[in-house]
KOLDREN-949204 format. One line per 10 residues: number of its first residue (from 1); their letters; for each residue x, y, z of C-alpha. Coordinates in steps of 0.5 Angstrom, whole numbers, padded with zeros to 4 digits. Layout:
NUM = A = X,Y,Z; ...
//
This chain:
1 = XXXXXXXXXX = -0124,-0052,0477; -0129,-0049,0472; -0134,-0048,0477; -0129,-0043,0481; -0130,-0039,0475; -0138,-0039,0474; -0139,-0033,0478; -0135,-0029,0474; -0137,-0032,0468; -0145,-0030,0470
11 = XXXXXXXXXX = -0143,-0023,0471; -0139,-0022,0465; -0145,-0025,0461; -0150,-0020,0464; -0145,-0014,0461; -0145,-0011,0454; -0138,-0011,0451; -0137,-0004,0453; -0138,-0005,0460; -0134,-0012,0460
21 = XXXXXXXXXX = -0128,-0008,0457; -0129,-0002,0462; -0129,-0007,0468; -0123,-0011,0466; -0119,-0004,0464; -0121,-0001,0471; -0119,-0008,0475; -0112,-0008,0471; -0110,-0001,0471; -0112,0001,0478
31 = XXXXXXXXXX = -0107,-0003,0481; -0102,-0001,0476; -0104,0007,0477; -0103,0006,0484; -0097,0003,0484; -0094,0008,0479; -0097,0014,0483; -0094,0011,0490; -0087,0010,0486; -0087,0017,0483
41 = XXXXXXXXXX = -0089,0020,0490; -0083,0017,0493; -0079,0019,0488; -0082,0026,0489; -0080,0026,0496; -0073,0024,0495; -0072,0030,0491; -0076,0035,0496; -0071,0031,0501; -0065,0033,0497
51 = XXXXXXXXXX = -0067,0040,0495; -0068,0041,0502; -0061,0039,0504; -0059,0044,0499; -0062,0049,0503; -0058,0048,0509; -0052,0049,0505; -0054,0055,0503; -0056,0058,0510; -0049,0055,0513
61 = XXXXXXXXXX = -0045,0059,0508; -0045,0066,0511; -0046,0063,0518; -0039,0059,0517; -0036,0066,0515; -0039,0070,0521; -0036,0064,0525; -0029,0065,0522; -0030,0073,0524; -0032,0072,0531
71 = XXXXXXXXXX = -0027,0067,0532; -0022,0072,0530; -0025,0078,0534; -0025,0074,0540; -0017,0072,0539; -0015,0079,0538; -0020,0082,0544; -0017,0077,0549; -0010,0079,0547; -0011,0086,0547
81 = XXXXXXXXXX = -0014,0085,0554; -0008,0081,0556; -0004,0088,0555; -0001,0086,0548; 0001,0093,0545; 0005,0089,0539; -0002,0087,0536; -0005,0091,0531; -0011,0094,0534; -0014,0096,0527
91 = XXXXXXXXXX = -0014,0088,0526; -0020,0088,0531; -0024,0094,0528; -0023,0090,0521; -0025,0083,0524; -0032,0087,0527; -0033,0090,0521; -0033,0083,0517; -0037,0080,0522; -0043,0086,0522
101 = XXXXXXXXXX = -0043,0084,0514; -0043,0077,0515; -0049,0079,0520; -0053,0082,0514; -0051,0076,0510; -0054,0071,0515; -0060,0076,0516; -0062,0075,0508; -0062,0067,0508; -0065,0067,0515
111 = XXXXXXXXXX = -0071,0072,0512; -0072,0067,0507; -0071,0060,0510; -0071,0061,0517; -0078,0059,0518; -0077,0053,0514; -0070,0051,0518; -0073,0053,0525; -0067,0058,0526; -0070,0064,0527
121 = XXXXXXXXXX = -0070,0064,0535; -0063,0062,0535; -0060,0067,0530; -0064,0073,0534; -0061,0070,0540; -0054,0070,0537; -0055,0077,0534; -0056,0080,0541; -0050,0077,0544; -0046,0080,0538
131 = XXXXXXXXXX = -0049,0087,0540; -0047,0086,0547; -0040,0084,0546; -0039,0089,0541; -0041,0094,0546; -0038,0091,0552; -0033,0096,0556; -0026,0096,0553; -0023,0094,0560; -0027,0089,0562
141 = XXXXXXXXXX = -0025,0083,0565; -0021,0078,0561; -0024,0072,0564; -0031,0075,0563; -0030,0076,0556; -0027,0069,0554; -0034,0067,0558; -0038,0071,0553; -0034,0070,0547; -0035,0062,0549
151 = XXXXXXXXXX = -0042,0062,0549; -0043,0066,0543; -0039,0061,0539; -0042,0055,0542; -0049,0058,0540; -0046,0059,0533; -0044,0052,0532; -0051,0050,0535; -0054,0054,0529; -0050,0050,0524
161 = XXXXXXXXXX = -0052,0044,0527; -0060,0046,0528; -0060,0048,0520; -0056,0041,0519; -0062,0038,0522; -0068,0042,0520; -0065,0041,0512; -0064,0034,0513; -0057,0034,0512; -0056,0030,0518
171 = XXXXXXXXXX = -0060,0025,0515; -0057,0024,0508; -0057,0017,0506; -0051,0016,0501; -0044,0014,0504; -0040,0019,0500; -0045,0025,0501; -0046,0023,0508; -0039,0024,0510; -0038,0030,0507
181 = XXXXXXXXXX = -0044,0033,0511; -0040,0031,0517; -0035,0035,0515; -0038,0041,0514; -0043,0040,0520; -0040,0036,0525; -0032,0037,0524; -0030,0043,0521; -0034,0048,0525; -0032,0045,0532
191 = XXXXXXXXXX = -0025,0044,0529; -0024,0052,0527; -0027,0053,0534; -0021,0049,0537; -0016,0052,0533; -0019,0059,0535; -0018,0057,0542; -0011,0055,0541; -0010,0061,0538; -0013,0065,0543
201 = XXXXXXXXXX = -0009,0062,0549; -0002,0061,0546; -0003,0069,0544; -0005,0071,0551; 0001,0066,0554; 0006,0070,0549; 0003,0076,0551; 0004,0075,0559; 0011,0072,0557; 0010,0066,0562
211 = XXXXXXXXXX = 0007,0060,0560; 0004,0056,0566; 0003,0049,0566; -0004,0050,0566; -0003,0053,0559; 0001,0047,0557; -0004,0043,0559; -0010,0047,0556; -0006,0046,0549; -0005,0039,0550
221 = XXXXXXXXXX = -0012,0038,0551; -0014,0042,0545; -0009,0039,0541; -0012,0032,0542; -0019,0035,0541; -0016,0037,0534; -0012,0031,0532; -0018,0027,0534; -0023,0031,0530; -0018,0031,0524
231 = XXXXXXXXXX = -0017,0024,0524; -0024,0022,0524; -0025,0027,0519; -0020,0024,0514; -0022,0017,0516; -0029,0020,0514; -0026,0022,0507; -0023,0015,0506; -0030,0012,0506; -0033,0018,0502
241 = XXXXXXXXXX = -0027,0017,0497; -0028,0009,0497; -0036,0010,0495; -0035,0015,0490; -0028,0015,0487; -0029,0021,0483; -0029,0025,0490; -0022,0023,0491; -0019,0026,0485; -0023,0033,0487
251 = XXXXXXXXXX = -0021,0033,0494; -0016,0029,0496; -0010,0034,0495; -0014,0039,0499; -0015,0034,0505; -0008,0032,0505; -0006,0040,0505; -0011,0041,0511; -0008,0035,0515; -0001,0038,0514
261 = XXXXXXXXXX = -0003,0045,0516; -0006,0043,0522; -0001,0038,0524; 0005,0043,0523; 0001,0048,0527; 0000,0044,0533; 0007,0041,0533; 0010,0049,0532; 0005,0051,0538; 0007,0045,0542
271 = XXXXXXXXXX = 0015,0046,0541; 0015,0053,0543; 0010,0052,0549; 0015,0047,0552; 0021,0049,0550; 0021,0056,0553; 0019,0054,0560; 0016,0059,0564; 0018,0065,0559; 0017,0066,0552
281 = XXXXXXXXXX = 0021,0064,0547; 0023,0066,0540; 0016,0068,0537; 0012,0074,0539; 0005,0074,0540; 0004,0077,0533; 0008,0071,0530; 0004,0066,0534; -0003,0070,0532; -0001,0070,0525
291 = XXXXXXXXXX = 0001,0063,0525; -0005,0060,0528; -0009,0065,0523; -0006,0062,0517; -0008,0055,0519; -0015,0057,0521; -0016,0061,0515; -0013,0054,0511; -0019,0050,0514; -0024,0056,0512
301 = XXXXXXXXXX = -0022,0055,0505; -0023,0048,0505; -0030,0049,0508; -0033,0051,0501; -0029,0046,0497; -0032,0041,0501; -0039,0044,0501; -0039,0045,0494; -0037,0038,0493; -0043,0036,0497
311 = XXXXXXXXXX = -0048,0041,0493; -0045,0038,0487; -0047,0031,0490; -0054,0033,0492; -0055,0036,0485; -0053,0030,0482; -0058,0026,0486; -0064,0030,0485; -0062,0030,0477; -0062,0022,0478
321 = XXXXXXXXXX = -0069,0022,0481; -0071,0027,0476; -0069,0022,0471; -0072,0016,0474; -0078,0020,0475; -0078,0022,0468; -0077,0015,0466; -0082,0012,0470; -0087,0017,0468; -0086,0016,0460
331 = XXXXXXXXXX = -0086,0008,0461; -0092,0008,0466; -0095,0013,0460; -0093,0008,0455; -0095,0002,0458; -0102,0005,0460; -0103,0008,0453; -0101,0001,0450; -0106,-0002,0455; -0111,0002,0453
341 = XXXXXXXXXX = -0110,0002,0446; -0109,-0006,0446; -0116,-0006,0450; -0119,-0001,0445; -0116,-0005,0439; -0119,-0011,0442; -0126,-0008,0443; -0126,-0005,0436; -0124,-0012,0433; -0130,-0015,0437
351 = XXXXXXXXXX = -0134,-0010,0435; -0132,-0010,0428; -0134,-0017,0428; -0140,-0016,0431; -0142,-0011,0426; -0140,-0015,0420; -0144,-0021,0423; -0150,-0015,0424; -0149,-0013,0417; -0149,-0020,0414
361 = XXXXXXXXXX = -0155,-0021,0418; -0159,-0015,0416; -0157,-0016,0409; -0160,-0023,0409; -0166,-0020,0412; -0167,-0016,0406; -0166,-0022,0402; -0158,-0022,0400; -0157,-0029,0401; -0151,-0029,0397
371 = XXXXXXXXXX = -0147,-0025,0402; -0141,-0028,0406; -0138,-0025,0412; -0131,-0026,0413; -0128,-0025,0419; -0121,-0022,0420; -0119,-0025,0426; -0117,-0032,0428; -0120,-0032,0435; -0126,-0036,0437
381 = XXXXXXXXXX = -0131,-0030,0434; -0128,-0033,0427; -0131,-0040,0429; -0138,-0036,0430; -0137,-0033,0423; -0136,-0040,0420; -0142,-0042,0423; -0146,-0036,0421; -0144,-0037,0413; -0146,-0044,0414
391 = XXXXXXXXXX = -0153,-0042,0417; -0153,-0037,0411; -0152,-0043,0406; -0157,-0047,0409; -0162,-0041,0409; -0161,-0040,0402; -0163,-0046,0400; -0169,-0046,0404; -0170,-0039,0401; -0170,-0042,0394
401 = XXXXXXXXXX = -0174,-0047,0396; -0179,-0042,0399; -0179,-0037,0394; -0180,-0043,0389; -0186,-0045,0393; -0188,-0038,0393; -0188,-0037,0386; -0192,-0043,0385; -0197,-0041,0390; -0197,-0034,0387
411 = XXXXXXXXXX = -0198,-0037,0380; -0203,-0041,0382; -0207,-0036,0386; -0206,-0031,0379; -0209,-0037,0375; -0214,-0039,0379; -0217,-0032,0380; -0217,-0031,0373; -0221,-0037,0372; -0225,-0036,0378
421 = XXXXXXXXXX = -0227,-0029,0375; -0229,-0031,0368; -0235,-0035,0371; -0237,-0030,0376; -0237,-0025,0370; -0242,-0029,0367; -0246,-0030,0373; -0246,-0023,0375; -0247,-0020,0368; -0253,-0025,0366
431 = XXXXXXXXXX = -0256,-0025,0373; -0257,-0017,0372; -0259,-0018,0365; -0265,-0023,0367; -0267,-0018,0373; -0267,-0012,0368; -0271,-0016,0363; -0276,-0019,0368; -0277,-0012,0371; -0279,-0009,0364
441 = XXXXXXXXXX = -0284,-0015,0363; -0287,-0014,0370; -0285,-0021,0372; -0282,-0020,0380; -0283,-0028,0382; -0275,-0029,0381; -0272,-0022,0382; -0271,-0024,0390; -0267,-0031,0387; -0263,-0027,0382
451 = XXXXXXXXXX = -0261,-0022,0387; -0259,-0028,0392; -0255,-0030,0386; -0252,-0023,0385; -0250,-0023,0393; -0247,-0030,0393; -0243,-0028,0387; -0241,-0021,0390; -0239,-0025,0396; -0235,-0030,0392
461 = XXXXXXXXXX = -0231,-0025,0388; -0229,-0021,0395; -0226,-0027,0397; -0222,-0028,0391; -0220,-0021,0391; -0218,-0021,0398; -0214,-0028,0397; -0210,-0024,0391; -0209,-0018,0395; -0206,-0022,0401
471 = XXXXXXXXXX = -0202,-0026,0395; -0199,-0019,0392; -0198,-0016,0399; -0193,-0022,0401; -0190,-0022,0394; -0188,-0015,0395; -0192,-0013,0389; -0198,-0009,0391; -0197,-0002,0388; -0199,0004,0391
481 = XXXXXXXXXX = -0202,0010,0387; -0202,0016,0391; -0206,0022,0389; -0209,0028,0393; -0216,0026,0396; -0221,0031,0398; -0223,0027,0405; -0230,0030,0406; -0232,0028,0399; -0229,0021,0400
491 = XXXXXXXXXX = -0232,0020,0406; -0239,0022,0403; -0238,0017,0397; -0236,0011,0403; -0242,0013,0407; -0247,0013,0401; -0244,0006,0399; -0244,0003,0406; -0250,0005,0408; -0255,0000,0406
501 = XXXXXXXXXX = -0250,-0005,0409; -0251,-0001,0416; -0258,-0001,0415; -0259,-0009,0414; -0258,-0010,0421; -0262,-0005,0424; -0256,0000,0425; -0255,0007,0425; -0249,0011,0422; -0247,0017,0425
511 = XXXXXXXXXX = -0241,0021,0421; -0237,0027,0424; -0233,0029,0418; -0232,0037,0419; -0230,0041,0412; -0223,0043,0416; -0220,0036,0415; -0219,0038,0408; -0214,0034,0403; -0209,0029,0404
521 = XXXXXXXXXX = -0204,0025,0400; -0206,0018,0400; -0208,0012,0395; -0215,0013,0395; -0217,0006,0393; -0214,0002,0398; -0216,0008,0403; -0223,0007,0401; -0222,-0001,0402; -0220,0000,0409
531 = XXXXXXXXXX = -0226,0004,0411; -0231,0000,0407; -0228,-0006,0411; -0228,-0003,0418; -0235,0000,0417; -0237,-0007,0414; -0234,-0011,0420; -0237,-0006,0425; -0244,-0007,0422; -0243,-0014,0422
541 = XXXXXXXXXX = -0242,-0015,0429; -0247,-0010,0431; -0255,-0011,0431; -0260,-0005,0432; -0254,-0001,0435; -0250,0005,0433; -0244,0005,0428; -0240,0012,0429; -0235,0015,0424; -0231,0021,0427
551 = XXXXXXXXXX = -0225,0024,0423; -0220,0029,0426; -0214,0032,0423; -0208,0033,0429; -0200,0033,0430; -0197,0027,0433; -0189,0026,0434; -0188,0032,0429; -0192,0029,0423; -0199,0031,0421
561 = XXXXXXXXXX = -0204,0025,0421; -0211,0024,0419; -0215,0019,0425; -0221,0015,0422; -0224,0013,0428; -0230,0007,0427; -0234,0006,0434; -0239,0001,0434; -0244,-0002,0440; -0243,-0009,0438
571 = XXXXXXXXXX = -0241,-0016,0441; -0234,-0013,0443; -0228,-0017,0444; -0224,-0020,0450; -0216,-0018,0451; -0214,-0026,0448; -0219,-0025,0442; -0215,-0018,0441; -0208,-0021,0440; -0210,-0025,0434
581 = XXXXXXXXXX = -0215,-0020,0431; -0210,-0018,0425; -0207,-0025,0424; -0209,-0028,0417; -0215,-0033,0416; -0216,-0031,0424; -0222,-0029,0427; -0224,-0027,0434; -0226,-0035,0435; -0229,-0041,0432
591 = XXXXXXXXXX = -0236,-0039,0434; -0235,-0032,0431; -0233,-0035,0424; -0239,-0040,0425; -0244,-0035,0427; -0242,-0029,0422; -0238,-0032,0417; -0232,-0029,0413; -0225,-0031,0412; -0221,-0027,0417
601 = XXXXXXXXXX = -0217,-0024,0412; -0220,-0017,0412; -0217,-0014,0418; -0210,-0017,0416; -0210,-0014,0409; -0213,-0007,0412; -0208,-0007,0417; -0202,-0008,0412; -0205,-0003,0407; -0205,0002,0412
611 = XXXXXXXXXX = -0198,0001,0414; -0196,0001,0407; -0199,0008,0407; -0195,0010,0413; -0200,0009,0418; -0203,0004,0422; -0210,0001,0425; -0211,0000,0433; -0216,-0003,0437; -0220,-0002,0443
621 = XXXXXXXXXX = -0225,-0007,0445; -0230,-0009,0451; -0234,-0015,0451; -0242,-0013,0450; -0240,-0006,0450; -0237,-0005,0443; -0230,-0004,0439; -0227,0002,0437; -0222,0002,0431; -0217,0008,0429
631 = XXXXXXXXXX = -0214,0008,0422; -0208,0014,0423; -0205,0016,0416; -0200,0021,0414; -0203,0028,0411; -0197,0028,0406; -0194,0021,0405; -0188,0023,0400; -0183,0018,0402; -0188,0012,0400
641 = XXXXXXXXXX = -0184,0007,0396; -0186,0007,0389; -0186,0001,0385; -0181,0000,0380; -0183,0003,0373; -0179,0004,0367; -0177,0011,0367; -0179,0016,0361; -0172,0018,0358; -0170,0024,0361
651 = XXXXXXXXXX = -0165,0025,0355; -0167,0032,0352; -0170,0031,0346; -0175,0033,0340; -0181,0029,0339; -0181,0025,0333; -0188,0024,0332; -0191,0028,0327; -0196,0034,0330; -0203,0033,0327
661 = XXXXXXXXXX = -0204,0040,0326; -0200,0045,0322; -0193,0048,0325; -0195,0053,0331; -0188,0054,0334; -0183,0052,0338; -0184,0050,0346; -0179,0049,0351; -0182,0045,0357; -0177,0045,0363
671 = XXXXXXXXXX = -0179,0040,0369; -0176,0035,0373; -0182,0031,0373; -0181,0026,0367; -0189,0025,0367; -0190,0032,0366; -0185,0033,0361; -0189,0027,0357; -0196,0030,0358; -0194,0037,0356
681 = XXXXXXXXXX = -0190,0034,0350; -0196,0029,0347; -0201,0034,0348; -0198,0040,0345; -0195,0036,0339; -0202,0035,0337; -0203,0043,0337; -0197,0043,0331; -0191,0045,0336; -0184,0042,0336
691 = XXXXXXXXXX = -0183,0041,0343; -0177,0040,0347; -0176,0038,0354; -0170,0040,0359; -0170,0036,0366; -0167,0041,0370; -0166,0049,0370; -0159,0049,0368; -0161,0045,0362; -0167,0049,0360
701 = XXXXXXXXXX = -0163,0055,0360; -0158,0053,0356; -0163,0050,0351; -0167,0057,0351; -0161,0060,0349; -0160,0055,0343; -0167,0054,0341; -0170,0061,0342; -0177,0058,0343; -0183,0061,0342
711 = XXXXXXXXXX = -0186,0059,0349; -0183,0056,0355; -0187,0052,0360; -0183,0052,0367; -0184,0048,0373; -0184,0052,0380; -0181,0046,0384; -0175,0043,0382; -0168,0041,0385; -0162,0045,0385
721 = XXXXXXXXXX = -0165,0051,0381; -0172,0052,0382; -0177,0055,0377; -0176,0062,0380; -0169,0062,0379; -0170,0060,0372; -0175,0065,0371; -0170,0071,0374; -0164,0068,0369; -0169,0068,0363
731 = XXXXXXXXXX = -0171,0075,0365; -0164,0078,0366; -0162,0076,0359; -0163,0081,0354; -0164,0076,0348; -0169,0071,0352; -0173,0077,0356; -0178,0077,0351; -0180,0070,0351; -0187,0068,0354
741 = XXXXXXXXXX = -0186,0064,0360; -0192,0060,0363; -0190,0058,0370; -0193,0051,0371; -0194,0046,0377; -0198,0040,0376; -0201,0037,0382; -0201,0030,0381; -0199,0023,0384; -0192,0020,0381
751 = XXXXXXXXXX = -0195,0013,0380; -0201,0015,0376; -0197,0020,0372; -0196,0016,0366; -0199,0017,0360; -0204,0012,0360; -0209,0015,0355; -0215,0011,0356; -0222,0014,0356; -0223,0010,0362
761 = XXXXXXXXXX = -0221,0004,0366; -0226,-0001,0368; -0224,-0008,0371; -0228,-0014,0371; -0233,-0016,0373; -0236,-0010,0370; -0240,-0005,0374; -0245,-0004,0369; -0247,0003,0372; -0240,0005,0371
771 = XXXXXXXXXX = -0239,0003,0364; -0246,0007,0362; -0243,0013,0365; -0237,0013,0362; -0240,0011,0355; -0245,0017,0356; -0239,0022,0355; -0237,0019,0348; -0245,0019,0346; -0244,0020,0338
781 = XXXXXXXXXX = -0248,0026,0335; -0252,0021,0330; -0256,0015,0333; -0253,0008,0332; -0245,0010,0333; -0241,0003,0332; -0237,0001,0338; -0232,-0005,0338; -0232,-0010,0344; -0225,-0014,0344
791 = XXXXXXXXXX = -0225,-0020,0348; -0224,-0027,0348; -0230,-0029,0353; -0236,-0029,0349; -0241,-0029,0355; -0237,-0022,0357; -0238,-0019,0349; -0245,-0021,0350; -0247,-0018,0356; -0243,-0012,0354
801 = XXXXXXXXXX = -0247,-0012,0347; -0254,-0012,0351; -0252,-0007,0355; -0250,-0002,0350; -0255,-0004,0345; -0260,-0001,0350; -0256,0005,0350; -0257,0006,0343; -0250,0004,0341; -0249,-0001,0335
811 = XXXXXXXXXX = -0244,-0006,0337; -0239,-0010,0333; -0235,-0016,0336; -0228,-0019,0336; -0225,-0025,0340; -0218,-0022,0339; -0213,-0017,0337; -0212,-0019,0330; -0220,-0020,0329; -0221,-0013,0332
821 = XXXXXXXXXX = -0216,-0010,0327; -0219,-0013,0321; -0226,-0010,0324; -0222,-0003,0324; -0220,-0003,0317; -0227,-0005,0314; -0231,-0001,0319; -0227,0004,0324; -0232,0005,0330; -0233,0011,0334
831 = XXXXXXXXXX = -0231,0007,0341; -0227,0001,0342; -0228,-0003,0349; -0221,-0007,0350; -0219,-0013,0354; -0212,-0014,0355; -0211,-0021,0356; -0213,-0025,0350; -0210,-0030,0346; -0206,-0029,0339
841 = XXXXXXXXXX = -0206,-0022,0340; -0207,-0019,0347; -0209,-0012,0348; -0202,-0009,0348; -0201,-0011,0341; -0207,-0009,0339; -0206,-0002,0341; -0199,-0002,0338; -0202,-0004,0331; -0208,0000,0332
851 = XXXXXXXXXX = -0204,0007,0332; -0201,0005,0326; -0207,0005,0322; -0209,0011,0319; -0216,0010,0321; -0214,0008,0328; -0210,0014,0331; -0216,0018,0334; -0221,0013,0336; -0222,0013,0344
861 = XXXXXXXXXX = -0220,0006,0347; -0223,0004,0354; -0219,-0002,0357; -0223,-0007,0360; -0220,-0013,0364; -0219,-0017,0370; -0212,-0017,0370; -0208,-0012,0375; -0204,-0007,0371; -0197,-0006,0374
871 = XXXXXXXXXX = -0193,0000,0373; -0190,-0004,0367; -0196,-0005,0364; -0198,0002,0364; -0192,0004,0361; -0193,0000,0355; -0200,0003,0354; -0196,0010,0354; -0198,0014,0349; -0202,0009,0345
881 = XXXXXXXXXX = -0209,0012,0346; -0213,0018,0346; -0214,0021,0352; -0210,0021,0359; -0213,0019,0366; -0210,0023,0371; -0212,0023,0379; -0210,0029,0383; -0213,0035,0387; -0214,0038,0380
891 = XXXXXXXXXX = -0216,0036,0374; -0210,0035,0369; -0214,0036,0363; -0217,0042,0365; -0210,0044,0367; -0207,0042,0360; -0212,0045,0356; -0211,0052,0360; -0203,0051,0358; -0205,0049,0351
901 = XXXXXXXXXX = -0209,0056,0350; -0204,0060,0354; -0198,0057,0349; -0202,0058,0343; -0204,0065,0345; -0197,0067,0347; -0194,0064,0341; -0198,0068,0336; -0197,0074,0340; -0190,0073,0340
911 = XXXXXXXXXX = -0190,0071,0332; -0194,0077,0331; -0189,0082,0335; -0183,0079,0331; -0187,0080,0324; -0188,0087,0326; -0181,0088,0328; -0179,0085,0321; -0183,0089,0317; -0181,0095,0320
//
């Protein structure tokens, strides 16, 4: 049985839910709409049918009136032509005038409905005949006159039947209205004609005063026709009354009176005609005419009663049809609306369940494994929700196990990294010292071996750093330090560093870096690392060939990017090798690994760095022709996810630290960047200023009115109310307009905008050349200045001591923070080299205690550590050391010095002005 529905199941499985609901709705609603449309169409046809019936009644009303006056005119004309002078000849003229008026009434309805009822030609013929009758000679033959009137009257009766047929009256579907229609179309018009003939012939017979047997026979025949007509008519009324009892109350008395009047006339005429024999009896021609006319007029009065009742029945029928149409329309619309509403509701319910499952899935992907999806439905989808929650529970258990494993791995890598770096420090440091001593002594025998040791140690250090970087990326702990970078300067530095490696394999390096590529926002260290890695790979897999580095600045997908393209003429790669190129611990193939070495992490880490920076690395390659790697990075990467750091308090406050110099005035710093506020705060406190800060323009204006500071520094770019708006408000206030305002926009990276304050920052293993360059900035004025080296590793202390003694420094040593504090108290040094990871008291604790000592507040500190500082570590160093290290497009030290000089001069000028005003 289920096999029968498999085709339908396959069709539905290929459709999405909106398409499924649309298909089912169409299949359900289409036949319903067709049936309802057909039903409403039939109702509309019935309404149109009944409305057309009413047109027949409207048309026949003046026609029947015309018939009445023509019959009267014919009877009078016949009597006059027979020679009766007793009749009032004026009545003939009145009948003719009334007939002419009826003609006008028929003309009006014929002009309106004649085309619809197909009566135009017949009515035109009747009018023509009536004109002939009117214009006939007064002395025309009675027989000819009778024939002409008979033809005219027959045509009028024919017109009544035509309008009845064309207006659907003859086809009336209901019993009650059908027999009323039969009365007004088929019974009463011929009946009036029969009675009119009786009137005409009876009147003529009494005029001639000779009733012949032919007259009696004619009267008998006409009486029979009248009686048959009346009997059938009364019988039809009986059917109508049975079908519609309400008609009985309306028409029964009129029907009885109509029947009695006709029966009385026939009895009287038969009695008079048969009693007199060959001569006229008691009635005069006028009396005969009047008696017949009264009866005929009674019949004509009965006609509008029946016609009105028929019209009421048709109107009532139309009302019922319209009510039925309204009911059907309303029910159909309600049914269709309900079907659509329920279908949409069903779809929405399914969609909500699916959306809920999707949301739950997304939250799980983002790490919220505790979220449980609850379905409001009780259908089969609810079972899916239950199964989903069960899966979520299982995944949460698996996630916890994986996180625990990952934590263990990260801890292992961090510990191993530190443990491996420690002996590497000694290997690299001592080999460099030995190499220097041998060079000084002129002993070059072991220098090649020492360089091999240094190369092997550097390679091992690179592997350790790659593994540690990969671990940090996977753990989501790799931080970005964005800054404005001069691209040509960066490329010069990169090429100078990589050039020896390029030349090692006999390769040639071509660099195309136009000056117009300009600046970009990026993490300089990671960008250089990516370029080093790509250029190193290009050189490694190319022998005596060409390595090219091309730069371009262009717009792609509405974003400005810098494209770094590294092209080589090396061994190239197949499409299969390209597929796994960026996978961890993977190279092109095993033979490549054996021949060229490497861990397969360089490209993987480089690509992840590029993606963190908002870009990517793509590659094209051909075997034996070479490869081309393209690194694309955005020029302005403002939406980089920044590492979470403990923000500097944005509460407006006065710095509690006492200024070093004498009180120089009050400074208000208005800046939305907490780092900028902190930098200016620390810098200007040393100049003796009381510094107040505000985090936005509105707060700054309020504080300016309260404090009346000597100088205001104002950032330009701020949310809600920018610096220009604040400046305008300050200068528009008479009490604040005289306060000097320095517009200040610091160009710095937010991640590195903390007040680290170290004289510099050096990582282990120590780059001796870099350390010497830094130390030269702190050369003392007299020879033999003291430098304190604080490190728990004796080898490191020894390497640093031997290096610095060659530079003319007197080196003091301490194994931890506690020992270093004792040295500072006994003999304060001019410079401190500080490791952060130490037992007993680490570098952070030492800095905190150092700044509490009177002799330790102004000693420059250079941090030397093997650990990777997080943003939290930087925050812990905040404000604890002498100098601030900033990275940006401009030197922030120069900028702050400029601010200091400006604030000083403005404050002094303002104070002088105020004193002069006070004196005057």
